[in-house]
C-alpha angles and dihedrals in degrees: 000000000000108000132196120196121208105217107180102026094037134078096278093074092026099193133127116246089253092054092043091052091050093059120099113251096252090055091048090052093048093049092045092051093049091049092050091050094048094047092049091048088051091057106264109155091203130024124194134169100245143355087266088069097054103087096077088054090057090053091051093048090050091051091048091050090050088056089053097254120149129202 
């Protein structure tokens, strides 16, 4: 199965948008990086910040399927 992990808006960061926005930028970057690493280690083929970033992943999966690739 093709999997897409949501790093910032998902459970890995685990903060509300209000709390996320209140963090200083270095803390955001550190939490984002940890979330990306954990999701990749868990088997996510793609990792994005939020659901708003998912559509390009669909396009890439579609192209990969057209080339005969399988998950």
